[in-house]
C-alpha positions as CSV (number, residue, x, y, z in Angstrom):
1,X,0.1,0.1,-0.1
2,X,1.3,3.2,-1.2
3,X,2.1,5.8,1.8
4,X,0.6,9.0,0.1
5,X,-2.6,9.7,1.3
6,X,-4.4,10.3,-1.8
7,X,-3.0,7.3,-3.5
8,X,-4.1,5.1,-0.2
9,X,-7.9,6.6,-0.5
10,X,-8.0,6.0,-4.2
11,X,-6.8,2.5,-3.9
12,X,-9.3,2.0,-0.9
13,X,-11.8,3.4,-3.1
14,X,-11.3,1.0,-6.0
15,X,-11.1,-1.9,-3.7
16,X,-14.5,-1.1,-2.4
17,X,-16.0,-0.3,-5.6
18,X,-16.8,3.2,-5.0
19,X,-15.8,6.6,-6.0
20,X,-13.2,8.8,-4.3
21,X,-15.7,11.2,-3.7
22,X,-17.8,8.7,-1.6
23,X,-14.6,7.6,0.6
24,X,-13.9,11.6,1.0
25,X,-17.6,12.1,2.0
26,X,-17.2,9.1,4.7
27,X,-13.9,10.9,6.1
28,X,-15.6,14.2,6.5
29,X,-18.7,12.9,8.3
30,X,-21.4,13.5,5.2
31,X,-24.6,11.9,5.8
32,X,-25.3,11.5,2.0
33,X,-23.7,7.9,2.2
34,X,-26.0,5.0,2.7
35,X,-25.3,3.3,6.2
36,X,-24.1,0.0,4.8
37,X,-21.6,1.7,2.4
38,X,-20.4,4.1,5.3
39,X,-19.8,0.9,7.4
40,X,-18.0,-1.0,4.8
41,X,-15.5,1.9,3.9
42,X,-14.9,2.4,7.9
43,X,-14.0,-1.2,8.1
44,X,-11.7,-0.8,4.9
45,X,-10.1,2.4,6.2
46,X,-9.2,0.9,9.7
47,X,-7.9,-2.4,8.1
48,X,-5.6,-0.3,6.0
49,X,-4.5,1.6,9.0
50,X,-5.5,4.9,7.5
51,X,-5.7,7.6,10.1
52,X,-6.8,11.1,9.2
53,X,-4.0,13.8,10.0
54,X,-4.8,16.4,12.4
55,X,-6.6,19.1,10.7
56,X,-6.3,22.8,11.0
57,X,-10.0,22.9,10.3
58,X,-10.7,21.3,13.7
59,X,-12.9,23.0,16.1
60,X,-10.9,24.5,18.8
61,X,-13.4,23.0,21.5
62,X,-14.1,20.0,23.4
63,X,-17.5,18.1,23.1
64,X,-18.9,16.9,26.5
65,X,-21.8,14.3,26.0
66,X,-24.5,13.5,28.3
67,X,-27.2,11.2,28.0
68,X,-29.5,13.7,30.4
69,X,-28.9,17.2,32.1
70,X,-31.3,17.5,34.8
71,X,-29.4,17.3,38.2
72,X,-26.5,18.8,40.2
73,X,-24.5,15.5,39.2
74,X,-24.3,16.8,35.9
75,X,-23.1,20.2,37.0
76,X,-20.3,19.0,38.8
77,X,-19.0,17.1,35.9
78,X,-19.4,19.9,33.6
79,X,-17.4,22.2,36.1
80,X,-14.6,19.9,36.0
81,X,-14.4,19.6,32.4
82,X,-14.9,23.4,31.9
83,X,-12.0,24.2,34.0
84,X,-9.5,22.3,32.2
85,X,-10.8,23.2,28.8
86,X,-10.7,26.8,29.8
87,X,-7.1,26.6,30.9
88,X,-6.1,24.9,27.5
89,X,-7.6,28.0,25.7
90,X,-10.3,25.9,24.2
91,X,-14.4,26.4,24.3
92,X,-16.7,23.7,25.6
93,X,-19.7,22.1,24.0
94,X,-22.4,20.3,25.7
95,X,-24.5,17.5,23.7
96,X,-27.1,15.5,25.1
97,X,-27.7,12.2,23.1
98,X,-28.8,8.8,23.7
99,X,-29.1,6.7,26.8
100,X,-26.9,6.0,30.0
101,X,-25.0,3.4,27.6
102,X,-24.3,4.9,24.2
103,X,-25.2,8.2,22.4
104,X,-27.6,8.0,19.7
105,X,-26.3,6.6,16.4
106,X,-26.8,9.9,14.6
107,X,-24.3,11.7,17.1
108,X,-21.5,10.2,15.2
109,X,-22.3,11.9,12.1
110,X,-22.6,15.5,13.9
111,X,-19.1,14.8,15.7
112,X,-17.4,14.3,12.5
113,X,-18.9,17.5,11.0
114,X,-17.9,19.4,14.2
115,X,-14.5,18.0,14.8
116,X,-13.5,18.7,18.1
117,X,-10.4,18.7,19.6
118,X,-11.6,15.6,21.7
119,X,-14.9,14.2,23.4
120,X,-15.8,13.4,27.0
121,X,-18.5,11.1,27.3
122,X,-20.6,10.7,30.5
123,X,-22.4,7.7,31.6
124,X,-21.7,6.3,28.3
125,X,-19.6,3.9,26.3
126,X,-19.4,3.8,22.4
127,X,-20.1,0.7,20.1
128,X,-17.0,-0.5,18.4
129,X,-18.1,0.9,15.2
130,X,-18.4,4.4,16.7
131,X,-15.0,4.0,18.4
132,X,-13.1,3.1,15.3
133,X,-14.7,6.0,13.6
134,X,-13.3,8.6,16.0
135,X,-9.8,7.1,16.0
136,X,-10.0,7.1,12.4
137,X,-10.5,10.8,12.4
138,X,-8.1,11.4,15.1
139,X,-10.6,12.6,17.5
140,X,-9.6,11.3,21.1
141,X,-12.3,10.5,23.7
142,X,-12.5,9.2,27.2
143,X,-15.5,7.8,29.1
144,X,-16.5,9.3,32.8
145,X,-17.9,6.9,35.0
146,X,-18.8,4.3,32.4
147,X,-22.2,2.5,32.5
148,X,-20.5,-1.0,31.9
149,X,-16.9,-2.3,31.8
150,X,-15.2,-0.6,28.7
151,X,-12.4,-2.6,26.8
152,X,-9.0,-1.9,27.9
153,X,-8.2,0.2,25.0
154,X,-11.2,2.7,25.9
155,X,-9.8,5.5,28.2
156,X,-11.9,5.7,31.0
157,X,-12.2,7.9,34.5
158,X,-14.4,5.8,37.3
159,X,-14.4,5.9,40.9
160,X,-14.1,3.2,43.7
161,X,-17.8,2.3,43.7
162,X,-17.6,-1.1,45.6
163,X,-15.5,0.8,48.3
164,X,-18.2,3.4,48.6
165,X,-20.9,1.0,49.1
166,X,-18.6,-0.8,51.7
167,X,-18.1,2.3,53.7
168,X,-21.7,3.6,53.7
169,X,-23.0,0.2,54.8
170,X,-20.0,-0.4,57.7
171,X,-20.9,3.1,59.0
172,X,-24.8,2.1,59.3
173,X,-23.5,-1.2,61.0
174,X,-21.3,0.6,63.4
175,X,-24.0,2.8,64.5
176,X,-25.9,-0.1,65.5
177,X,-28.3,-0.9,62.6
178,X,-28.9,-4.3,61.8
179,X,-32.0,-4.0,59.2
180,X,-30.3,-2.1,56.4
181,X,-31.7,-1.8,53.1
182,X,-29.8,-0.8,49.7
183,X,-31.3,1.2,46.9
184,X,-28.7,1.0,44.1
185,X,-29.1,2.2,40.4
186,X,-30.1,0.4,37.5
187,X,-29.2,-3.2,37.4
188,X,-27.4,-3.2,34.1
189,X,-24.8,-0.6,35.2
190,X,-21.7,-1.8,36.6
191,X,-21.4,1.2,39.3
192,X,-24.8,0.3,40.6
193,X,-23.5,-3.4,40.9
194,X,-20.2,-2.4,42.2
195,X,-22.0,-0.5,45.2
196,X,-24.5,-3.2,45.9
197,X,-21.5,-5.6,46.1
198,X,-19.8,-3.2,48.7
199,X,-23.2,-3.4,50.7
200,X,-23.3,-7.1,50.8
201,X,-19.7,-7.4,51.6
202,X,-20.1,-5.2,54.5
203,X,-23.0,-7.1,55.7
204,X,-21.5,-10.3,55.2
205,X,-18.6,-9.5,57.1
206,X,-20.6,-8.3,60.1
207,X,-22.6,-11.6,60.0
208,X,-25.7,-10.0,59.2
209,X,-28.3,-11.3,57.2
210,X,-29.4,-9.8,53.9
211,X,-32.9,-10.0,53.1
212,X,-33.8,-10.1,49.2
213,X,-36.5,-7.7,49.9
214,X,-34.1,-4.9,51.3
215,X,-32.0,-4.9,48.0
216,X,-33.5,-2.6,45.3
217,X,-32.6,-1.7,41.8
218,X,-33.5,1.9,41.4
219,X,-33.0,4.7,38.5
220,X,-30.5,7.0,40.2
221,X,-33.3,9.7,40.5
222,X,-35.6,11.1,43.3
223,X,-38.7,9.2,42.3
224,X,-37.1,5.8,42.3
225,X,-35.8,6.3,45.8
226,X,-39.2,7.7,47.2
227,X,-41.1,4.7,45.5
228,X,-38.8,1.6,46.8
229,X,-38.6,3.6,50.3
230,X,-42.4,3.3,50.5
231,X,-42.1,-0.2,49.8
232,X,-39.3,-0.8,52.2
233,X,-41.2,0.9,54.9
234,X,-44.5,-1.1,54.3
235,X,-42.6,-4.4,54.8
236,X,-43.4,-6.4,58.2
237,X,-39.8,-5.5,59.4
238,X,-38.9,-2.6,57.8
239,X,-35.4,-1.7,57.7
240,X,-34.0,1.1,60.2
241,X,-31.4,2.4,57.8
242,X,-31.1,2.8,54.1
243,X,-28.2,3.2,52.0
244,X,-29.3,5.2,48.7
245,X,-26.9,4.4,45.8
246,X,-27.2,8.2,44.7
247,X,-27.9,11.4,46.4
248,X,-31.1,11.7,44.5
249,X,-32.5,8.5,45.7
250,X,-31.6,9.8,48.9
251,X,-33.8,12.6,48.5
252,X,-36.5,10.4,47.6
253,X,-36.0,8.3,50.7
254,X,-36.3,11.6,52.7
255,X,-39.8,12.4,51.1
256,X,-40.8,8.6,51.6
257,X,-40.0,8.9,55.3
258,X,-41.7,12.1,55.9
259,X,-45.0,10.9,54.2
260,X,-44.8,7.8,56.6
261,X,-44.6,10.3,59.7
262,X,-41.0,9.3,60.3
263,X,-38.2,11.4,61.6
264,X,-34.5,11.3,60.0
265,X,-32.4,10.2,61.6
266,X,-34.3,9.3,64.7
267,X,-36.7,6.7,63.0
268,X,-34.6,6.1,59.9
269,X,-31.0,6.9,59.0
270,X,-30.5,7.4,55.3
271,X,-27.0,7.6,53.5
272,X,-26.3,8.9,49.9
273,X,-23.9,8.7,47.3
274,X,-22.2,11.4,45.3
275,X,-21.9,14.3,47.8
276,X,-23.7,17.0,45.4
277,X,-23.8,20.5,47.1
278,X,-27.5,20.1,48.1
279,X,-26.7,17.5,50.7
280,X,-24.9,19.9,52.8
281,X,-27.9,22.3,53.0
282,X,-30.5,19.7,53.8
283,X,-32.3,19.3,57.3
284,X,-30.6,17.5,58.3
285,X,-27.4,17.5,56.3
286,X,-27.0,14.1,54.5
287,X,-24.6,11.5,55.4
288,X,-23.2,10.6,51.9
289,X,-20.2,9.1,49.9
290,X,-18.1,11.6,48.2
291,X,-17.5,10.7,44.6
292,X,-15.1,13.1,43.2
293,X,-17.1,14.1,40.1
294,X,-15.5,17.1,39.6
295,X,-12.0,15.8,39.5
296,X,-13.3,12.9,37.4
297,X,-14.4,15.4,34.8
298,X,-11.0,17.1,35.0
299,X,-8.9,14.0,34.7
300,X,-10.8,12.7,31.7
301,X,-10.4,16.1,29.8
302,X,-6.8,16.1,30.8
303,X,-6.4,12.7,29.2
304,X,-8.3,13.6,26.1
305,X,-6.2,16.8,25.5
306,X,-2.9,14.8,26.1
307,X,-3.8,12.3,23.5
308,X,-4.8,15.2,21.0
309,X,-1.4,16.3,21.4
310,X,-0.2,13.0,20.3
311,X,0.7,11.4,23.4
312,X,0.0,8.0,24.5
313,X,-0.8,8.0,28.3
314,X,0.9,5.2,30.2
315,X,-2.6,4.0,31.7
316,X,-6.1,4.5,29.9
317,X,-8.1,3.5,33.1
318,X,-8.1,5.5,36.5
319,X,-10.4,5.0,39.4
320,X,-10.4,7.7,42.1
321,X,-11.0,7.0,45.6
322,X,-14.1,7.9,47.4
323,X,-14.9,8.5,51.0
324,X,-17.4,8.9,53.5
325,X,-18.8,12.2,54.8
326,X,-20.8,11.8,58.1
327,X,-23.5,14.4,58.7
328,X,-26.8,14.6,60.5
329,X,-28.9,12.0,58.6
330,X,-27.5,9.0,60.4
331,X,-27.6,8.1,64.0
332,X,-28.1,4.9,66.1
333,X,-31.3,3.0,65.7
334,X,-34.3,3.7,68.0
335,X,-34.6,1.6,70.9
């Protein structure tokens, strides 16, 4: 294969039985190419090792992609990314696309047209064709708090979710609680399962039984925390403490306890997860696991910018430490 880019593209076009213009359209993110032809050409380009050289036409911005923007959780990540982006003399573009696992299929078309310096994904992974397309165009990316277990070659910044679940539950056990429930996140998210495993490990280490009715898979939102807490409080033997796998679910647990005429923490202790700023101003202030959301955004952005400068980082995966912040929503169980 010749090394000249124009000859290489011509050969790839001939091999695929398409025009050179069609190959150019695929490389430039044009939408007027059928999905099957695009997929075939992406595969051919990757197989031949073609990589777009950095272009002076690329935008001077970093793209931050969320599945949704509706909580203080998102704000913490945004502020972390924005600080690093500004320090680098770049701009930040926010995009909402897809679900908690991956951006929508059409997102890849838009990002190829926009040509950012790099992409930071939140709560998302990328399908293999999307990853290869970005690599082919020389657009580095990193995943923050990945929903699943990304491949080793996918840059990702997470946190110690298992340790967080362990610390939260151990704190409640040390206060004297024995009937402790856990409301984690969606069952198909790795961080949810890791926090639940931490809860189970703490209970098992203390020799405490885990009633299956005390384990709930929520949605990381207030409504889920509220509905699950109502169900838990209606049990014949309701829990005296709840480990909520997110601060928003902890807020829902507060609402359900209030509606049931219970006082926090006198009647029910509640531990959240994330440590968003609102937790400090609640009455009582909420005990929670601090997840370094802002720093996760910072580290992911630094990683992307280093790769954009041609650097190959020594490690592509980083899990930052979590720690427990004890406030007023937890106390010894009532006699």
